[in-house]
C-alpha positions in Angstrom: -2.0 -92.2 -29.8 -3.2 -91.9 -33.4 -5.4 -94.7 -34.8 -5.3 -95.1 -38.6 -7.8 -97.4 -40.3 -6.7 -98.6 -43.7 -9.5 -100.3 -45.6 -8.5 -102.6 -48.4 -10.8 -103.1 -51.5 -13.4 -105.8 -50.9 -13.8 -105.4 -47.1 -17.5 -106.1 -46.1 -19.7 -103.5 -44.6 -20.0 -105.5 -41.3 -16.2 -105.4 -41.1 -16.1 -101.7 -41.6 -18.8 -101.2 -39.0 -16.9 -103.3 -36.5 -13.6 -101.4 -37.1 -15.4 -98.1 -36.7 -17.0 -99.1 -33.5 -13.6 -100.3 -32.1 -12.0 -97.0 -33.2 -14.7 -95.0 -31.5 -14.3 -97.0 -28.3 -10.6 -96.4 -28.2 -11.1 -92.7 -28.8 -13.7 -92.4 -26.1 -11.3 -94.3 -23.8 -8.9 -91.3 -24.1 -6.2 -91.6 -26.7 -4.0 -88.4 -27.2 -3.0 -86.7 -30.4 0.5 -85.5 -31.1 1.1 -82.2 -32.9 4.6 -80.8 -33.1 6.0 -80.1 -29.6 2.7 -80.3 -27.8 -0.2 -82.7 -27.4 -3.5 -83.3 -25.8 -3.6 -86.5 -23.6 -7.4 -86.8 -23.5 -10.5 -85.7 -21.7 -12.0 -86.6 -18.4 -15.5 -86.6 -17.1 -14.9 -83.9 -14.5 -14.3 -81.0 -17.0 -10.5 -81.1 -17.1 -8.0 -82.4 -19.6 -4.3 -83.2 -19.8 -2.0 -81.3 -22.2 1.6 -81.5 -22.9 3.1 -78.0 -23.1 6.0 -77.0 -25.3 8.4 -77.6 -22.5 7.3 -81.3 -22.3 5.3 -80.8 -19.1 2.0 -82.5 -18.4 -0.5 -79.8 -17.4 -4.1 -80.2 -16.3 -6.3 -77.5 -17.7 -10.1 -76.9 -17.7 -12.1 -78.3 -20.5 -13.5 -74.8 -21.1 -11.2 -71.7 -20.7 -12.8 -68.3 -20.4 -10.2 -66.3 -18.5 -6.5 -66.2 -19.5 -3.3 -64.3 -18.8 -0.2 -64.2 -21.0 3.2 -63.7 -19.4 6.5 -63.1 -21.2 7.4 -61.8 -24.6 4.9 -62.7 -27.3 2.3 -64.4 -25.0 -0.3 -61.6 -25.2 0.4 -61.2 -28.9 -0.4 -64.8 -29.6 -3.7 -64.5 -27.7 -4.6 -61.6 -30.0 -3.6 -63.6 -33.1 -6.0 -66.3 -31.9 -8.8 -63.7 -31.5 -8.9 -64.4 -27.8 -8.2 -60.9 -26.5 -11.7 -60.8 -25.0 -10.6 -63.5 -22.5 -7.6 -61.6 -21.3 -8.2 -60.6 -17.6 -4.8 -58.8 -16.9 -1.6 -57.7 -18.6 2.0 -57.1 -17.7 3.0 -53.5 -17.0 4.9 -53.3 -20.2 1.9 -54.2 -22.3 0.1 -51.1 -21.1 2.4 -49.1 -23.3 1.6 -48.5 -26.9 3.9 -48.9 -30.0 3.3 -52.5 -30.9 0.8 -53.5 -33.6 -1.4 -55.8 -31.5 -1.8 -52.9 -28.9 -2.8 -50.5 -31.7 -5.4 -53.1 -32.9 -6.7 -53.8 -29.3 -6.1 -50.6 -27.3 -8.6 -51.9 -24.7 -5.8 -54.2 -23.5 -3.9 -51.2 -22.1 -6.8 -50.7 -19.6 -6.7 -54.2 -18.2 -5.5 -54.6 -14.6 -1.8 -55.1 -14.2 -0.4 -58.5 -13.3 3.1 -57.3 -12.5 6.4 -56.8 -14.3 7.3 -58.2 -17.7 8.7 -61.8 -18.0 7.6 -62.9 -14.6 4.4 -61.2 -13.4 3.5 -61.1 -9.8 1.9 -64.2 -8.3 -0.5 -62.3 -6.0 -1.7 -60.0 -8.7 -2.2 -62.9 -11.1 -4.3 -64.8 -8.5 -6.4 -61.8 -8.0 -7.5 -61.8 -11.7 -8.6 -65.5 -11.3 -7.5 -66.8 -14.7 -8.3 -70.3 -15.8 -4.9 -70.7 -17.5 -1.6 -68.9 -17.7 0.3 -69.0 -20.9 4.0 -68.3 -20.3 6.8 -67.8 -22.8 10.6 -67.5 -22.4 10.5 -69.8 -19.4 11.9 -73.1 -18.1 10.2 -76.1 -16.6 11.3 -75.1 -13.2 10.0 -71.5 -13.5 6.7 -72.7 -14.9 6.2 -75.2 -12.1 7.2 -72.7 -9.5 4.6 -70.2 -10.8 1.9 -72.9 -10.9 2.7 -73.9 -7.3 2.5 -70.3 -6.1 -0.7 -69.5 -7.9 -2.5 -72.8 -8.0 -3.3 -72.0 -11.7 -2.3 -74.2 -14.6 0.8 -72.7 -16.4 1.2 -73.7 -20.1 4.8 -73.2 -21.1 5.3 -71.9 -24.7 8.3 -71.6 -27.0 8.2 -68.5 -29.2 11.3 -67.9 -31.2 11.8 -70.0 -34.3 15.2 -71.7 -34.8 15.4 -70.6 -38.4 13.4 -69.0 -41.2 10.7 -71.7 -40.8 8.0 -70.7 -38.5 7.4 -74.2 -37.0 7.7 -73.0 -33.4 5.0 -70.4 -34.1 2.9 -73.1 -35.8 3.1 -75.3 -32.7 2.4 -72.5 -30.2 -0.7 -71.4 -32.1 -1.9 -75.1 -32.5 -1.5 -75.8 -28.8 -3.2 -72.6 -27.6 -5.9 -73.0 -30.2 -6.9 -76.3 -28.9 -6.9 -75.1 -25.3 -9.0 -72.1 -26.2 -11.2 -73.8 -28.7 -9.6 -71.7 -31.5 -8.2 -74.5 -33.6 -9.9 -73.3 -36.7 -8.5 -69.9 -36.3 -5.0 -71.2 -35.6 -5.1 -73.4 -38.8 -6.4 -70.5 -40.9 -3.7 -68.1 -39.7 -1.0 -70.7 -40.2 -2.1 -71.4 -43.8 -2.3 -67.6 -44.5 1.2 -66.7 -43.4 2.7 -69.8 -45.0 1.1 -68.9 -48.3 2.6 -65.4 -48.1 6.0 -66.8 -47.3 5.8 -69.3 -50.2 4.6 -66.6 -52.6 7.6 -64.3 -51.8 10.0 -67.2 -52.2 8.5 -68.2 -55.5 8.6 -64.7 -56.9 12.2 -64.0 -55.9 14.0 -67.3 -56.1 14.7 -67.2 -59.8 16.0 -63.6 -59.8 19.6 -63.7 -60.9 22.2 -62.8 -58.3 23.5 -60.1 -60.6 20.1 -58.3 -60.1 20.2 -58.6 -56.3 22.0 -55.8 -54.6 24.0 -56.2 -51.4 21.7 -55.2 -48.5 22.1 -54.4 -44.8 19.7 -53.8 -41.9 20.8 -51.1 -39.4 19.3 -49.7 -36.2 17.9 -53.0 -35.2 16.1 -52.9 -31.8 16.9 -55.6 -29.3 16.8 -55.0 -25.6 16.4 -51.4 -26.4 17.2 -49.1 -29.4 20.5 -49.0 -31.2 22.4 -47.2 -33.9 23.5 -48.1 -37.4 25.8 -50.9 -36.2 23.0 -53.0 -34.8 21.9 -55.7 -37.3 20.8 -59.3 -37.7 22.3 -62.1 -39.9 18.9 -63.8 -39.6 16.6 -60.9 -40.6 13.6 -62.8 -42.0 12.3 -60.0 -44.1 15.5 -60.5 -46.1 15.4 -64.3 -46.0 11.9 -64.5 -47.3 12.8 -62.5 -50.4 16.1 -64.2 -51.0 18.0 -60.9 -50.4 21.8 -60.8 -50.3 22.2 -59.8 -46.6 25.8 -58.8 -46.1 25.6 -59.9 -42.5 24.4 -63.4 -43.3 27.9 -65.0 -42.8 27.5 -64.2 -39.1 24.7 -66.8 -38.8 27.1 -69.4 -37.5 27.9 -67.3 -34.5 24.4 -66.1 -33.5 21.0 -67.6 -32.8 17.9 -66.6 -34.7 16.3 -63.4 -33.4 19.6 -62.4 -31.7 20.9 -58.9 -32.5 24.5 -58.2 -33.4 26.4 -55.1 -32.5 29.2 -54.6 -35.1 32.3 -52.5 -35.2 31.3 -49.7 -37.6 34.3 -50.4 -39.8 32.7 -53.7 -40.8 30.0 -51.8 -42.6 32.7 -50.1 -44.8 34.1 -53.6 -45.7 30.8 -54.9 -46.7 29.9 -51.7 -48.5 26.2 -52.5 -49.0 24.3 -51.1 -52.0 21.0 -50.7 -50.2 20.5 -50.1 -46.5 17.2 -50.5 -44.5 16.9 -48.8 -41.2 14.7 -50.1 -38.3 12.8 -46.9 -37.6 12.7 -47.6 -33.8 16.4 -46.6 -33.8 16.1 -43.7 -36.2 17.3 -41.0 -33.9 20.4 -43.0 -32.9 21.1 -43.8 -36.6 20.9 -40.1 -37.5 23.3 -39.3 -34.7 25.7 -41.9 -36.1 25.4 -40.3 -39.5 26.2 -36.8 -38.1 29.2 -38.0 -36.1 30.7 -40.1 -38.8 29.9 -38.1 -41.9 33.1 -38.7 -43.8 33.0 -42.4 -43.1 29.5 -43.0 -44.4 30.1 -40.8 -47.5 32.3 -43.7 -48.9 29.5 -46.3 -48.6 27.7 -47.1 -51.8 24.1 -46.9 -50.3 24.8 -43.4 -49.1 26.4 -42.3 -52.3 23.3 -43.4 -54.3 20.7 -42.4 -51.7 19.5 -46.0 -51.3 18.5 -45.9 -47.7 15.0 -46.9 -46.6 13.0 -47.2 -43.4 11.2 -50.3 -42.2 9.0 -50.8 -39.2 10.4 -52.2 -35.9 9.5 -55.9 -35.5 11.5 -56.8 -32.4 9.7 -55.3 -29.4 8.9 -57.7 -26.6 10.1 -60.4 -29.1 9.0 -60.8 -32.7 6.0 -59.1 -34.1 5.4 -61.7 -36.9 2.9 -59.6 -38.9 5.4 -56.8 -39.1 8.1 -59.2 -40.4 5.8 -60.1 -43.3 4.8 -56.6 -44.0 8.4 -55.5 -44.0 9.3 -58.4 -46.4 6.8 -57.2 -49.0 8.2 -53.6 -48.8 11.8 -54.9 -49.0 10.9 -56.9 -52.1 9.3 -53.9 -53.7 12.5 -51.8 -53.1 15.0 -54.5 -54.2 13.1 -55.9 -57.2 10.7 -53.2 -58.5 10.1 -54.8 -61.8 8.9 -58.0 -60.1 6.6 -56.3 -57.7 5.1 -53.5 -59.9 1.6 -54.1 -58.6 2.5 -54.2 -54.9 1.4 -51.3 -52.7 3.4 -51.9 -49.5 1.1 -49.8 -47.3 -2.0 -51.6 -48.5 -0.2 -55.0 -48.3 0.8 -54.2 -44.7 -2.8 -53.4 -43.8 -4.0 -56.7 -45.3 -1.5 -58.6 -43.2 -2.3 -56.7 -40.0 -6.0 -57.2 -40.7 -5.6 -60.9 -41.0 -3.3 -61.3 -37.9 -4.9 -58.7 -35.7 -8.4 -58.1 -37.0 -7.6 -54.5 -37.9 -5.2 -52.7 -40.3 -2.8 -50.6 -38.3 -0.3 -49.4 -40.9 -1.3 -45.8 -40.4 -0.8 -46.0 -36.6 2.7 -47.5 -37.2 3.4 -44.8 -39.7 2.3 -42.1 -37.2 4.5 -43.6 -34.5 7.6 -44.5 -36.5 7.3 -43.1 -40.0 6.1 -44.9 -43.1 7.6 -47.1 -45.7 9.8 -45.0 -47.9 13.2 -43.3 -48.1 15.0 -42.8 -44.7 15.4 -39.0 -44.3 18.9 -38.1 -43.1 21.4 -35.3 -43.6 21.6 -35.0 -47.4 25.2 -33.6 -47.3 26.3 -37.2 -46.7 25.6 -37.9 -50.3 28.4 -37.4 -52.8 28.0 -34.6 -55.3 
């Protein structure tokens, strides 16, 4: 419950004092505070508090949380975003592999004891690490309650994937976790930072005439593994944020956000994009497609003009939000060079990674996947 005091002109000091005392009494009695999909329900004298998680469950958590575990795609990443990686006491087996920006920034996480397989973890291994709280993404009420029953440890259910280009789900997840971990200031600062970047990109690209915006396509998108040129997304946020003309956008009505689409390769010919970006995680499969369909691709405008560029993979164990933003600034530089003359994409990427992760990791991403720049493929595909 949120108490709002509205003081009209002329109210006496004694009245104000009485109102303030009443409000303080109500707050001490334990009123909750709503925020998006989650809320605190108050504090108790025995060092615990009630929270409402993003699944609508009432969860009792310690007032002070020093040991945590993240289960499911994005859970560990959010803990790094909140600068709480030092509280992580175990990680899923998948998180011990490198290749994701937050692991580049915090390689010590790879040495943490395993808590079991991705998505679910293992109850016995989790209990052995003695976490105060478990944060779990991509879960249901029933699954969260079952894990809590098996372990005896509070499980806070999180949503992770936004329903559109607005990052409100991310906002709510960071806000809830920030309050549980006493990282609210960090959550607010990060939210303000990325929203400012999104707003800046929108402002700088919104007024560019459609005639100056080439038709663009993302190929090689990773989702549940790597894929070739026919893997794309109608929701690709690095295009949305810069008002790009994504040729796959009409497919939005058939697919959810963050859902990959596997096309018939003939569709690419019909769309005939002028610029193509390749998710570098799928680079070898894309090159294989180029070799096997050489004649086909030679008729597509982007290949004829050599307008094919590489971007970093953002969809590995769900969305790497910092990479989405870094890619967006690079895409803007390629599509609208006269409007982004002063932008150095590699430097901008490191600024973004530094803010999200505490360390610039563009060079590690470049070493792993290749840097921002033209996508190197068989040059004989280009028309003479």
